[in-house]
C-alpha positions as CSV (number, residue, x, y, z in Angstrom):
1,M,98.6,102.9,203.4
2,V,100.7,103.4,206.4
3,T,100.2,106.0,209.0
4,E,102.2,107.6,211.8
5,A,101.2,109.8,214.7
6,E,103.2,112.1,216.5
7,V,102.5,114.8,219.0
8,V,103.9,118.5,218.3
9,N,103.0,121.3,220.3
10,N,100.4,119.5,222.0
11,R,98.7,118.7,218.8
12,N,98.5,115.3,217.0
13,R,99.8,115.1,213.5
14,I,99.0,112.3,211.4
15,Y,101.3,111.3,208.6
16,Y,100.3,109.1,205.5
17,K,102.4,106.9,203.3
18,L,101.6,104.8,200.4
19,T,103.0,101.1,200.4
20,E,104.6,99.9,197.2
21,K,101.5,98.2,196.1
22,G,99.3,101.3,196.7
23,N,102.2,103.4,194.8
24,A,102.0,100.9,191.9
25,S,98.1,101.1,192.0
26,A,98.4,105.0,192.2
27,M,100.6,104.9,189.1
28,E,98.4,102.8,187.0
29,R,95.3,105.0,187.9
30,I,97.5,108.3,186.9
31,K,98.3,106.6,183.5
32,E,94.8,105.8,182.8
33,L,93.9,109.2,183.7
34,E,96.4,110.7,181.5
35,E,95.0,108.7,178.6
36,F,91.6,109.8,179.2
37,V,92.6,113.4,179.1
38,Q,94.4,113.0,176.0
39,T,91.2,111.5,174.5
40,L,89.2,114.4,175.8
41,K,91.7,116.8,173.9
42,I,91.1,114.9,170.7
43,L,87.4,114.8,170.9
44,L,87.2,118.6,172.0
45,N,89.5,120.1,169.7
46,P,89.3,117.8,166.3
47,Q,91.8,118.5,163.4
48,L,89.8,118.0,160.2
49,G,91.8,116.4,157.2
50,F,94.0,113.4,156.6
51,E,97.0,114.3,158.4
52,S,95.2,114.1,161.8
53,C,94.4,110.6,161.2
54,L,98.0,109.9,161.0
55,G,98.6,110.6,164.7
């Protein structure tokens, strides 16, 4: 993470930016979260019958 600070109207403002490595890590975690949410949807809303097994 990269930080940058500046003073605006006598107040400190701090800006944060992810590095390339941090961005890649965040994207990987988002993908994991999306897969987890998809699994929860399947578990909480099961469709009975053979068609649901075909995905």
